[in-house]
Structure formats: structure tokens, C-alpha cells
C-alpha positions in Angstrom: -140.3 3.9 253.6 -142.3 5.1 250.7 -140.8 7.7 248.3 -141.5 11.3 249.1 -144.1 12.8 246.8 -144.5 16.4 245.9 -147.1 18.4 243.9 -144.3 20.7 242.7 -143.9 21.0 239.0 -140.2 20.9 239.5 -140.2 17.6 241.5 -139.3 15.5 238.5 -136.1 17.4 238.1 -134.7 16.3 241.4 -133.4 13.0 242.6 -134.5 12.7 246.1 -132.4 9.7 246.7 -129.3 11.0 245.0 -129.1 8.0 242.8 -127.8 9.6 239.6 -128.5 13.3 239.3 -129.6 12.8 235.7 -133.4 12.9 235.9 -133.6 16.4 234.2 -131.1 15.6 231.5 -132.4 14.4 228.1 -130.1 11.9 226.3 -128.1 13.3 223.4 -128.8 11.4 220.2 -125.8 9.9 218.5 -124.5 11.6 215.3 -126.2 10.3 212.2 -125.5 10.7 208.5 -128.0 11.6 205.9 -130.2 8.8 204.4 -130.6 8.2 200.7 -131.6 5.6 198.2 -130.6 4.9 194.6 -127.9 3.3 192.5 -127.4 -0.2 191.2 -125.3 -1.1 194.2 -124.0 0.5 197.5 -120.9 0.1 199.6 -120.4 1.2 203.2 -116.7 1.4 204.3 -114.3 3.2 206.6 -111.4 5.3 205.2 -109.0 7.3 207.4 -111.2 6.8 210.4 -114.4 8.2 208.7 -117.3 5.9 207.6 -118.8 6.5 204.2 -121.6 5.1 202.1 -121.2 5.1 198.3 -124.0 4.7 195.8 -122.8 3.3 192.4 -124.8 4.0 189.3 -124.1 1.9 186.3 -127.4 2.9 184.7 -129.5 6.0 184.9 -131.8 6.6 187.9 -132.0 9.0 190.9 -130.1 9.7 194.1 -133.0 10.3 196.4 -132.2 12.0 199.7 -134.8 11.0 202.3 -133.2 12.4 205.5 -130.6 14.9 206.5 -127.6 14.5 208.8 -127.4 15.4 212.4 -124.2 15.9 214.5 -121.7 15.1 211.7 -119.6 18.0 210.3 -120.4 18.5 206.6 -122.8 15.6 206.9 -125.1 17.0 204.3 -122.4 17.3 201.7 -122.0 14.6 199.1 -118.9 13.9 196.9 -119.1 12.5 193.4 -117.3 11.1 190.4 -119.2 11.6 187.2 -117.8 9.9 184.0 -119.4 10.2 180.6 -119.5 7.6 177.9 -116.3 7.1 175.8 -116.1 7.9 172.2 -116.2 5.3 169.4 -113.1 4.8 167.3 -112.8 5.3 163.6 -110.7 3.6 160.9 -107.4 4.9 162.4 -107.9 7.1 165.5 -108.8 5.9 168.9 -111.8 7.3 170.7 -111.4 9.7 173.6 -112.5 8.8 177.2 -115.6 10.3 178.6 -115.3 13.5 180.5 -114.3 13.1 184.1 -115.5 15.3 187.0 -114.8 14.6 190.7 -115.1 16.3 194.1 -113.0 13.8 196.0 -110.2 15.3 198.1 -106.8 14.3 196.9 -108.1 13.3 193.4 -107.9 15.4 190.3 -110.8 16.0 188.0 -110.1 15.3 184.3 -107.6 17.6 182.6 -105.3 17.7 185.6 -107.5 20.1 187.5 -107.9 19.8 191.3 -111.1 18.4 192.8 -114.3 20.4 192.6 -116.4 21.4 195.6 -118.7 18.9 197.2 -122.5 19.5 196.9 -124.7 20.3 199.9 -128.0 18.4 199.4 -131.5 18.8 200.7 -134.4 16.2 200.9 -135.0 15.8 197.3 -134.4 13.4 194.3 -131.3 14.2 192.2 -131.5 12.8 188.7 -128.6 10.6 187.5 -127.9 9.9 183.8 -125.2 7.5 182.8 -124.0 8.2 179.3 -123.8 5.6 176.7 -120.6 4.8 174.8 -120.4 6.1 171.3 -120.6 3.5 168.5 -117.4 2.9 166.5 -117.7 3.2 162.7 -115.7 3.6 159.5 -114.4 6.1 158.6 -115.3 8.0 161.9 -116.9 6.9 165.2 -119.4 8.7 167.3 -119.1 10.9 170.4 -120.1 9.3 173.7 -123.1 10.4 175.6 -123.0 12.8 178.6 -123.4 11.7 182.2 -125.1 13.9 184.9 -125.6 14.1 188.6 -128.0 16.9 189.5 -126.4 20.0 188.0 -123.0 18.3 187.3 -122.5 17.3 183.7 -119.6 15.4 182.1 -119.3 15.5 178.3 -119.0 12.4 176.1 -115.6 11.4 174.8 -114.6 12.6 171.3 -114.7 10.1 168.4 -111.8 8.7 166.5 -111.5 9.3 162.8 -109.6 8.3 159.8 -106.7 9.9 157.8 -107.5 13.2 156.1 -110.0 14.0 158.8 -110.3 15.5 162.3 -110.9 13.5 165.4 -114.0 14.6 167.4 -113.8 17.0 170.3 -115.3 16.0 173.6 -114.9 15.7 177.3 -111.6 14.1 176.3 -110.4 14.4 172.8 -110.5 11.7 170.1 -107.9 11.4 167.4 -107.3 10.8 163.8 -104.8 9.0 161.6 -102.4 11.4 160.0 -101.6 11.5 156.3 -99.8 13.7 153.9 -103.2 15.3 153.3 -103.5 16.0 157.0 -105.6 14.4 159.6 -105.6 16.0 163.1 -106.3 15.0 166.7 -109.4 16.0 168.5 -109.3 18.4 171.4 -110.7 18.1 175.0 -113.4 20.7 175.7 -112.0 23.7 177.6 -108.5 22.2 177.7 -106.3 23.6 179.1 -108.3 25.4 181.8 -110.0 25.0 185.2 -113.1 23.4 183.6 -111.4 20.9 181.4 -112.7 17.3 181.8 -109.9 15.4 180.1 -106.9 15.7 177.7 -106.6 15.9 173.9 -106.0 13.0 171.6 -102.7 12.2 170.0 -101.6 13.2 166.5 -101.5 10.4 164.0 -98.6 9.8 161.6 -97.8 8.6 158.2 -94.4 7.9 156.6 -96.0 9.0 153.4 -95.0 5.7 151.7 -96.3 2.6 153.4 -97.7 3.0 156.9 -100.2 5.1 158.6 -100.5 5.2 162.4 -103.6 6.5 164.2 -103.2 8.6 167.3 -104.6 7.5 170.6 -107.6 9.0 172.2 -107.2 11.4 175.1 -107.8 10.2 178.7 -108.9 11.9 181.9 -105.4 11.9 183.2 -103.1 12.2 180.1 -102.9 13.1 176.4 -103.2 10.3 173.9 -100.0 9.3 172.2 -99.3 10.1 168.6 -97.5 8.0 166.0 -93.8 7.9 165.6 -91.9 11.1 164.7 -89.9 9.3 162.1 -90.4 6.2 159.9 -89.4 3.1 161.9 -89.1 0.1 159.5 -89.5 -3.5 160.4 -91.2 -5.0 163.5 -90.1 -2.2 165.7 -92.6 0.1 164.1 -95.3 -1.7 166.1 -93.8 -0.2 169.3 -94.7 3.3 168.1 -98.4 2.9 167.9 -100.5 5.6 169.5 -101.4 4.6 173.0 -104.5 6.0 174.6 -104.1 8.5 177.4 -104.2 7.2 180.9 -107.3 7.7 183.0 -107.6 8.6 186.7 -107.7 6.2 189.7 -110.5 6.7 192.3 -111.3 5.3 195.7 -114.7 6.9 196.0 -116.4 3.6 196.1 -114.2 2.2 198.9 -110.7 1.2 199.8 -111.2 -2.0 197.7 -110.7 -0.4 194.3 -112.2 -3.3 192.5 -115.6 -1.8 193.4 -115.4 0.3 190.2 -113.1 0.7 187.3 -110.3 -1.6 186.0 -106.6 -2.4 186.6 -104.4 0.5 185.6 -101.0 1.1 184.2 -97.8 0.3 186.0 -97.4 4.1 186.6 -100.0 6.7 187.1 -98.0 9.3 185.1 -97.3 9.6 181.5 -99.2 8.6 178.4 -100.6 5.2 177.7 -99.1 2.2 179.3 -100.2 -1.4 179.4 -102.6 -2.5 182.2 -100.8 -4.6 184.8 -102.4 -7.3 186.9 -100.1 -6.3 189.7 -101.8 -2.9 190.0 -105.2 -2.8 191.7 -108.3 -1.4 190.1 -110.2 1.8 190.4 -109.1 3.3 187.1 -111.6 5.1 184.9 -111.7 7.1 181.7 -108.8 5.9 179.7 -108.5 6.7 176.0 -108.6 4.2 173.1 -105.5 3.3 171.1 -104.9 4.2 167.5 -104.3 1.8 164.6 -101.1 -0.2 164.4 -100.1 -0.5 160.8 -98.9 -4.1 161.3 -102.3 -5.4 162.2 -101.4 -6.3 165.7 -103.0 -5.0 168.9 -102.7 -1.3 169.5 -101.2 0.2 172.7 -103.2 0.1 175.9 -106.2 2.2 175.8 -105.4 4.2 178.9 -105.3 3.5 182.6 -108.9 3.0 183.4 -110.0 1.7 180.1 -108.6 -1.7 180.7 -108.2 -3.5 177.4 -109.6 -0.8 175.2 -106.3 -0.2 173.5 -106.7 -3.3 171.3 -106.3 -1.9 167.9 -105.0 -3.0 164.5 -106.4 -5.1 161.8 -110.2 -5.3 162.3 -110.0 -6.3 165.9 -110.3 -3.1 167.8 -111.4 -3.6 171.4 -114.4 -1.7 172.8 -114.0 0.6 175.8 -114.7 -1.2 179.0 -118.3 -0.8 180.2 -118.9 1.6 183.1 -115.4 3.1 182.9 -116.0 5.7 180.1 -113.1 4.2 178.2 -112.6 5.2 174.6 -112.9 2.6 171.8 -109.7 1.2 170.3 -109.3 1.4 166.6 -110.7 0.1 164.3 -114.3 1.0 164.6 -114.8 -0.1 168.2 -117.4 1.2 170.6 -116.7 3.5 173.6 -117.5 2.2 177.0 -120.6 3.3 179.0 -120.0 5.8 181.7 -120.5 5.7 185.5 -121.6 7.9 188.4 -120.6 7.3 192.0 -121.9 9.4 195.0 -120.8 9.1 198.6 -121.5 10.8 201.9 -120.5 10.4 205.6 -122.4 8.1 207.9 -122.5 7.8 211.6 
């Protein structure tokens, strides 16, 4: 028997043969995240049951939003980590880490502040600038370059200096070697306070006779260490060199923390601390170490700065590229910064 036909405009809404009863129902599109381009690499991953896509900028460019989200709560909000270039070290003081700003839940911004709000985006390009590390020099280094994502700006790390001088201020403070004539550590901009991007550098020290210690540069997560509080003769004096302040560990680029950053210290707390191969990566923005008077390597340059704490003699180690790590004395360059942006996907 042929199907029953009708000229009624409502006929298409009825199932004359009671097959499904769905003829008048339009299919509901599945939830979808926003679409965007940009970055030197991307990573799609799942964390706590939510899928994300991260765009990792190791050089300047643009985060270009080409389509908005549908059906995903807060799907048009993007989270970010913006780290500026680290400061270069001077003759004695380590360079400060680049300023650190973050909107990732459960992660602090630099200076111990809680995470900032995420950004609601529209279809538009958002400029990204990745700050250069500041060159190291004698007697004083150079401040790192700022990093930006849209309206978010992180300030460059302060430079390290020499004795009888002041370490440079910056997103995180640099430091100077102390001396009877008085060198002082650099400060972190707006520290302490809700808009601080890092911690100050450590105060240097001199025994006023033989040795001068440079203070460590401030990191995103801790103050740089100063020299000893009293003269410590012999080989033990090398244990009192000014470590760089620890950085902050982030998982914004994925649960595999090797996507960005470096191995960090054995403990996330405190000041300085040698990087450990047993601790996974993801650490950014550690301060550079100050000068060790015995010509050996300085203390670790902070959590995220990897090996930047190499100081002493003329063999200071530069801050690790794309971490914002400060340069380790003497006269070592700060590391280039990094910008990471992520959003929810379907």
C-alpha cells in the first residue's frame, strides 16, 4: 500500500506509520569549544574529566580566535600563563625572574597571589609578545623584556648588580653583592600586594675582609637568598651562596609537565633549592644565583630556571630559554619568557 499523502503543511510533522515520532525534532548539535590558531605548538589533553587545548608561544605572534563556543559552560573563557624575560646578572648579584601572571585555578600568580580571572574572548586576534631575556654584563646586567597577551602584561625580571650598587627592580627583583659601602637587593614591582608578579632579590653579604657574596635573584614563587649572616671560613662558606628564589610549577600546557618549563626543586616551598631529576617539569620563572666567593657554581637559580643558578668565577649560567629564569652571576643572560593560553574543547 502506498504511503498516505496530504497537502497539509503540518503533514511533515507526523509519522503516519508510527516509526519513530521524531520527524518534527531537529537534532541537537553536540557541544563545541571555540576555535583558534596561533602559537609555536599546541597540545590537546584531558584533565579532571575536561578536555583542553593549549597554545604555547615561545616567540611573539597572535592568538587568533576564529569561532566561539557553543554548549560548553564558560567555553569562551581562556586561561593564561604569561612570563616575561628574566633579568641579566651582574658581577655579583643574580638576575630576577621575569614577572609571572596566571589565571589557572589552583595556581598562584607571582608574588604568592591567587590566580587572576580568566578572559572572555571574541572573534578577534589577540597580540602575543614573548619578552627577551636581559643581557648580563659587568658591573650590572639588564632588565628582561615584558611579555603580553592582549591586555595582560608581565614585567621583565630585575637585573643583578655588583657591590656598592642596587639590584634592578622588575617583575621579580634582581639583587646585588653587598659590601661595607652597601649594595642592596632589587625589589619586585608592587610587592607585597595583589598585583605583585614575583618576589624580591636576596641581600648580598661581605665579611668586610676577604669574601663578598652576591644575593640571589627573586623568583615568581620565593625571595632570592642572601649571603651568610656571619663569616663562615673555609670550604663551608660555599654553602652560603645566595640561591635564586624558586619559581612556580604550572600544568596549563597539559598533565605532562615536560610540555613547558624545567625540572624543579625537591620542594615547592622555601627559597632556592637544587633542581632534582626526580621531580617532573613544568617549573617557570626562577631567580638566578649570586656569586660564590670560592669560584664554584652558585646555588640553584630557582625552581623553574633549571640550571640558571650556576654562578661563581666567570662561569655564570644563563637563564633557561622560555622559562623567564634569571641569569646566574657572573654576567649571564636572563632566559626568554613564554606565553601559554588554553581553553575548553568539546
